[in-house]
Biopython code that builds the backbone (N, CA, C, O; Angstrom):
import numpy as np
from Bio.PDB.StructureBuilder import StructureBuilder

atoms = [
    (1, "MET", "N", (-15.761, 27.948, -11.361)),
    (1, "MET", "CA", (-14.927, 27.316, -10.352)),
    (1, "MET", "C", (-13.491, 27.286, -10.902)),
    (1, "MET", "O", (-13.251, 26.822, -12.017)),
    (2, "ASN", "N", (-12.572, 27.776, -10.121)),
    (2, "ASN", "CA", (-11.186, 27.783, -10.594)),
    (2, "ASN", "C", (-10.522, 26.434, -10.350)),
    (2, "ASN", "O", (-11.101, 25.533, -9.743)),
    (3, "ARG", "N", (-9.316, 26.324, -10.831)),
    (3, "ARG", "CA", (-8.598, 25.037, -10.788)),
    (3, "ARG", "C", (-8.406, 24.546, -9.356)),
    (3, "ARG", "O", (-8.592, 23.362, -9.076)),
    (4, "TRP", "N", (-8.037, 25.441, -8.458)),
    (4, "TRP", "CA", (-7.790, 25.051, -7.076)),
    (4, "TRP", "C", (-9.051, 24.488, -6.429)),
    (4, "TRP", "O", (-8.982, 23.494, -5.706)),
    (5, "GLN", "N", (-10.179, 25.099, -6.673)),
    (5, "GLN", "CA", (-11.430, 24.610, -6.095)),
    (5, "GLN", "C", (-11.816, 23.260, -6.681)),
    (5, "GLN", "O", (-12.330, 22.404, -5.961)),
    (6, "ARG", "N", (-11.579, 23.052, -7.978)),
    (6, "ARG", "CA", (-11.882, 21.752, -8.585)),
    (6, "ARG", "C", (-11.008, 20.662, -7.981)),
    (6, "ARG", "O", (-11.477, 19.550, -7.736)),
    (7, "CYS", "N", (-9.746, 20.977, -7.742)),
    (7, "CYS", "CA", (-8.843, 19.985, -7.148)),
    (7, "CYS", "C", (-9.270, 19.623, -5.728)),
    (7, "CYS", "O", (-9.218, 18.459, -5.333)),
    (8, "ARG", "N", (-9.687, 20.616, -4.979)),
    (8, "ARG", "CA", (-10.079, 20.362, -3.595)),
    (8, "ARG", "C", (-11.417, 19.658, -3.497)),
    (8, "ARG", "O", (-11.634, 18.887, -2.562)),
    (9, "SER", "N", (-12.315, 19.898, -4.430)),
    (9, "SER", "CA", (-13.645, 19.313, -4.328)),
    (9, "SER", "C", (-13.706, 17.894, -4.879)),
    (9, "SER", "O", (-14.614, 17.142, -4.526)),
    (10, "GLY", "N", (-12.766, 17.512, -5.732)),
    (10, "GLY", "CA", (-12.778, 16.192, -6.356)),
    (10, "GLY", "C", (-12.145, 15.139, -5.475)),
    (10, "GLY", "O", (-12.040, 15.296, -4.258)),
    (11, "ALA", "N", (-11.730, 14.078, -6.108)),
    (11, "ALA", "CA", (-11.084, 12.992, -5.378)),
    (11, "ALA", "C", (-9.797, 13.503, -4.736)),
    (11, "ALA", "O", (-8.992, 14.177, -5.379)),
    (12, "ARG", "N", (-9.622, 13.181, -3.490)),
    (12, "ARG", "CA", (-8.456, 13.694, -2.773)),
    (12, "ARG", "C", (-7.217, 12.829, -2.998)),
    (12, "ARG", "O", (-6.097, 13.336, -2.930)),
    (13, "ASP", "N", (-7.391, 11.568, -3.258)),
    (13, "ASP", "CA", (-6.248, 10.677, -3.441)),
    (13, "ASP", "C", (-6.348, 10.047, -4.819)),
    (13, "ASP", "O", (-7.074, 9.072, -5.015)),
    (14, "LEU", "N", (-5.626, 10.599, -5.759)),
    (14, "LEU", "CA", (-5.700, 10.115, -7.134)),
    (14, "LEU", "C", (-4.572, 9.148, -7.474)),
    (14, "LEU", "O", (-4.504, 8.665, -8.604)),
    (15, "GLY", "N", (-3.702, 8.859, -6.543)),
    (15, "GLY", "CA", (-2.596, 7.949, -6.802)),
    (15, "GLY", "C", (-1.392, 8.331, -5.965)),
    (15, "GLY", "O", (-1.443, 9.246, -5.144)),
    (16, "MET", "N", (-0.313, 7.609, -6.194)),
    (16, "MET", "CA", (0.894, 7.858, -5.421)),
    (16, "MET", "C", (1.645, 9.052, -5.977)),
    (16, "MET", "O", (1.648, 9.299, -7.183)),
    (17, "SER", "N", (2.273, 9.777, -5.092)),
    (17, "SER", "CA", (3.122, 10.885, -5.502)),
    (17, "SER", "C", (4.530, 10.355, -5.762)),
    (17, "SER", "O", (4.819, 9.181, -5.533)),
    (18, "THR", "N", (5.385, 11.229, -6.236)),
    (18, "THR", "CA", (6.757, 10.828, -6.546)),
    (18, "THR", "C", (7.476, 10.311, -5.306)),
    (18, "THR", "O", (8.221, 9.335, -5.390)),
    (19, "ALA", "N", (7.266, 10.942, -4.170)),
    (19, "ALA", "CA", (7.912, 10.492, -2.929)),
    (19, "ALA", "C", (7.429, 9.099, -2.543)),
    (19, "ALA", "O", (8.221, 8.282, -2.073)),
    (20, "GLU", "N", (6.157, 8.821, -2.730)),
    (20, "GLU", "CA", (5.637, 7.495, -2.400)),
    (20, "GLU", "C", (6.203, 6.444, -3.343)),
    (20, "GLU", "O", (6.499, 5.327, -2.920)),
    (21, "TYR", "N", (6.357, 6.794, -4.621)),
    (21, "TYR", "CA", (6.991, 5.868, -5.559)),
    (21, "TYR", "C", (8.427, 5.584, -5.135)),
    (21, "TYR", "O", (8.874, 4.438, -5.191)),
    (22, "ALA", "N", (9.145, 6.609, -4.716)),
    (22, "ALA", "CA", (10.533, 6.434, -4.301)),
    (22, "ALA", "C", (10.622, 5.519, -3.084)),
    (22, "ALA", "O", (11.468, 4.626, -3.036)),
    (23, "ILE", "N", (9.760, 5.738, -2.113)),
    (23, "ILE", "CA", (9.769, 4.899, -0.907)),
    (23, "ILE", "C", (9.387, 3.466, -1.266)),
    (23, "ILE", "O", (9.985, 2.520, -0.755)),
    (24, "GLY", "N", (8.403, 3.301, -2.133)),
    (24, "GLY", "CA", (8.014, 1.958, -2.564)),
    (24, "GLY", "C", (9.125, 1.247, -3.306)),
    (24, "GLY", "O", (9.323, 0.045, -3.126)),
    (25, "THR", "N", (9.851, 1.976, -4.138)),
    (25, "THR", "CA", (10.963, 1.385, -4.884)),
    (25, "THR", "C", (12.089, 0.967, -3.952)),
    (25, "THR", "O", (12.653, -0.116, -4.109)),
    (26, "VAL", "N", (12.419, 1.806, -2.991)),
    (26, "VAL", "CA", (13.470, 1.475, -2.026)),
    (26, "VAL", "C", (13.053, 0.268, -1.183)),
    (26, "VAL", "O", (13.868, -0.616, -0.921)),
    (27, "ALA", "N", (11.799, 0.231, -0.762)),
    (27, "ALA", "CA", (11.314, -0.903, 0.033)),
    (27, "ALA", "C", (11.351, -2.191, -0.773)),
    (27, "ALA", "O", (11.717, -3.240, -0.244)),
    (28, "ALA", "N", (10.975, -2.126, -2.050)),
    (28, "ALA", "CA", (11.007, -3.322, -2.895)),
    (28, "ALA", "C", (12.439, -3.799, -3.117)),
    (28, "ALA", "O", (12.700, -5.002, -3.113)),
    (29, "ALA", "N", (13.361, -2.870, -3.309)),
    (29, "ALA", "CA", (14.769, -3.249, -3.496)),
    (29, "ALA", "C", (15.339, -3.864, -2.218)),
    (29, "ALA", "O", (16.089, -4.838, -2.276)),
    (30, "ALA", "N", (14.985, -3.299, -1.074)),
    (30, "ALA", "CA", (15.461, -3.859, 0.198)),
    (30, "ALA", "C", (14.899, -5.259, 0.420)),
    (30, "ALA", "O", (15.619, -6.154, 0.862)),
    (31, "PHE", "N", (13.624, -5.451, 0.116)),
    (31, "PHE", "CA", (13.008, -6.780, 0.252)),
    (31, "PHE", "C", (13.676, -7.776, -0.688)),
    (31, "PHE", "O", (13.920, -8.921, -0.309)),
    (32, "ALA", "N", (13.972, -7.346, -1.911)),
    (32, "ALA", "CA", (14.648, -8.231, -2.862)),
    (32, "ALA", "C", (16.034, -8.612, -2.354)),
    (32, "ALA", "O", (16.456, -9.758, -2.511)),
    (33, "GLY", "N", (16.740, -7.670, -1.750)),
    (33, "GLY", "CA", (18.063, -7.966, -1.192)),
    (33, "GLY", "C", (17.996, -8.975, -0.066)),
    (33, "GLY", "O", (18.803, -9.903, -0.005)),
    (34, "VAL", "N", (17.036, -8.796, 0.826)),
    (34, "VAL", "CA", (16.870, -9.744, 1.937)),
    (34, "VAL", "C", (16.476, -11.116, 1.413)),
    (34, "VAL", "O", (17.004, -12.131, 1.866)),
    (35, "LEU", "N", (15.556, -11.151, 0.466)),
    (35, "LEU", "CA", (15.129, -12.421, -0.107)),
    (35, "LEU", "C", (16.293, -13.135, -0.803)),
    (35, "LEU", "O", (16.431, -14.352, -0.687)),
    (36, "TYR", "N", (17.119, -12.388, -1.516)),
    (36, "TYR", "CA", (18.293, -12.975, -2.188)),
    (36, "TYR", "C", (19.239, -13.588, -1.162)),
    (36, "TYR", "O", (19.737, -14.696, -1.360)),
    (37, "LYS", "N", (19.489, -12.870, -0.067)),
    (37, "LYS", "CA", (20.384, -13.393, 0.975)),
    (37, "LYS", "C", (19.821, -14.663, 1.600)),
    (37, "LYS", "O", (20.569, -15.600, 1.878)),
    (38, "VAL", "N", (18.509, -14.702, 1.824)),
    (38, "VAL", "CA", (17.896, -15.876, 2.433)),
    (38, "VAL", "C", (17.966, -17.066, 1.487)),
    (38, "VAL", "O", (18.314, -18.170, 1.906)),
    (39, "VAL", "N", (17.641, -16.856, 0.218)),
    (39, "VAL", "CA", (17.597, -17.963, -0.735)),
    (39, "VAL", "C", (18.988, -18.488, -1.041)),
    (39, "VAL", "O", (19.150, -19.682, -1.295)),
    (40, "THR", "N", (20.002, -17.620, -1.024)),
    (40, "THR", "CA", (21.357, -18.076, -1.344)),
    (40, "THR", "C", (22.116, -18.581, -0.121)),
    (40, "THR", "O", (23.275, -18.975, -0.251)),
    (41, "ALA", "N", (21.509, -18.582, 1.052)),
    (41, "ALA", "CA", (22.144, -19.162, 2.234)),
    (41, "ALA", "C", (22.293, -20.665, 2.021)),
    (41, "ALA", "O", (21.436, -21.298, 1.406)),
    (42, "SER", "N", (23.356, -21.217, 2.519)),
    (42, "SER", "CA", (23.666, -22.623, 2.235)),
    (42, "SER", "C", (22.574, -23.576, 2.736)),
    (42, "SER", "O", (22.247, -24.553, 2.063)),
    (43, "GLU", "N", (22.016, -23.294, 3.909)),
    (43, "GLU", "CA", (20.974, -24.174, 4.445)),
    (43, "GLU", "C", (19.723, -24.152, 3.573)),
    (43, "GLU", "O", (19.134, -25.196, 3.291)),
    (44, "VAL", "N", (19.330, -22.979, 3.156)),
    (44, "VAL", "CA", (18.130, -22.847, 2.325)),
    (44, "VAL", "C", (18.384, -23.435, 0.944)),
    (44, "VAL", "O", (17.524, -24.104, 0.372)),
    (45, "LYS", "N", (19.585, -23.175, 0.413)),
    (45, "LYS", "CA", (19.925, -23.702, -0.909)),
    (45, "LYS", "C", (19.888, -25.227, -0.913)),
    (45, "LYS", "O", (19.375, -25.832, -1.855)),
    (46, "SER", "N", (20.427, -25.853, 0.131)),
    (46, "SER", "CA", (20.408, -27.317, 0.183)),
    (46, "SER", "C", (18.986, -27.845, 0.376)),
    (46, "SER", "O", (18.633, -28.888, -0.174)),
    (47, "ALA", "N", (18.178, -27.136, 1.148)),
    (47, "ALA", "CA", (16.787, -27.561, 1.329)),
    (47, "ALA", "C", (16.019, -27.456, 0.014)),
    (47, "ALA", "O", (15.254, -28.358, -0.326)),
    (48, "LEU", "N", (16.212, -26.371, -0.727)),
    (48, "LEU", "CA", (15.546, -26.218, -2.019)),
    (48, "LEU", "C", (16.008, -27.277, -3.015)),
    (48, "LEU", "O", (15.198, -27.820, -3.766)),
    (49, "MET", "N", (17.299, -27.568, -3.023)),
    (49, "MET", "CA", (17.809, -28.609, -3.923)),
    (49, "MET", "C", (17.218, -29.971, -3.559)),
    (49, "MET", "O", (16.917, -30.766, -4.450)),
    (50, "GLY", "N", (17.050, -30.250, -2.274)),
    (50, "GLY", "CA", (16.421, -31.490, -1.847)),
    (50, "GLY", "C", (14.986, -31.594, -2.330)),
    (50, "GLY", "O", (14.547, -32.657, -2.768)),
    (51, "ILE", "N", (14.260, -30.494, -2.248)),
    (51, "ILE", "CA", (12.880, -30.481, -2.724)),
    (51, "ILE", "C", (12.824, -30.727, -4.223)),
    (51, "ILE", "O", (11.991, -31.497, -4.701)),
    (52, "VAL", "N", (13.714, -30.071, -4.966)),
    (52, "VAL", "CA", (13.744, -30.240, -6.427)),
    (52, "VAL", "C", (14.118, -31.677, -6.789)),
    (52, "VAL", "O", (13.502, -32.273, -7.673)),
    (53, "ARG", "N", (15.111, -32.229, -6.120)),
    (53, "ARG", "CA", (15.521, -33.619, -6.410)),
    (53, "ARG", "C", (14.379, -34.597, -6.128)),
    (53, "ARG", "O", (14.120, -35.504, -6.919)),
    (54, "LYS", "N", (13.705, -34.405, -5.002)),
    (54, "LYS", "CA", (12.598, -35.293, -4.649)),
    (54, "LYS", "C", (11.468, -35.183, -5.680)),
    (54, "LYS", "O", (10.869, -36.188, -6.064)),
    (55, "ALA", "N", (11.184, -33.952, -6.124)),
    (55, "ALA", "CA", (10.130, -33.749, -7.122)),
    (55, "ALA", "C", (10.518, -34.409, -8.440)),
    (55, "ALA", "O", (9.666, -34.993, -9.110)),
    (56, "LEU", "N", (11.781, -34.326, -8.819)),
    (56, "LEU", "CA", (12.227, -34.955, -10.043)),
    (56, "LEU", "C", (12.213, -36.481, -9.963)),
    (56, "LEU", "O", (11.943, -37.153, -10.959)),
    (57, "GLN", "N", (12.504, -37.028, -8.784)),
    (57, "GLN", "CA", (12.455, -38.463, -8.599)),
    (57, "GLN", "C", (11.014, -38.968, -8.676)),
    (57, "GLN", "O", (10.763, -40.048, -9.210)),
    (58, "LEU", "N", (10.077, -38.196, -8.148)),
    (58, "LEU", "CA", (8.680, -38.597, -8.196)),
    (58, "LEU", "C", (8.142, -38.541, -9.610)),
    (58, "LEU", "O", (7.242, -39.303, -9.962)),
    (59, "ALA", "N", (8.674, -37.659, -10.417)),
    (59, "ALA", "CA", (8.214, -37.498, -11.794)),
    (59, "ALA", "C", (8.726, -38.642, -12.684)),
    (59, "ALA", "O", (8.150, -38.911, -13.738)),
    (60, "SER", "N", (9.786, -39.300, -12.269)),
    (60, "SER", "CA", (10.363, -40.371, -13.098)),
    (60, "SER", "C", (9.607, -41.671, -12.979)),
    (60, "SER", "O", (9.974, -42.659, -13.615)),
]
sb = StructureBuilder()
sb.init_structure("model")
sb.init_model(0)
sb.init_chain("A")
sb.init_seg("    ")
for serial, (resi, resn, name, xyz) in enumerate(atoms, 1):
    if name == "N":
        sb.init_residue(resn, " ", resi, " ")
    sb.init_atom(name, np.array(xyz, "f"), 0.0, 1.0, " ", f" {name:<3s}", serial, name[0])
structure = sb.get_structure()
């Protein structure tokens, strides 16, 4: 059996290709950018600070 036949007869999906890695990396970077914008928005930042302050007050 030659190499081509072994490749076709075995597992068809052995992992991600380079293009899939590139798309996954771009998607992860875009998600990180959106998440950064959401977390650094003033409303979200003040809400998170309120949660942290309340948690610290309860711990005291």
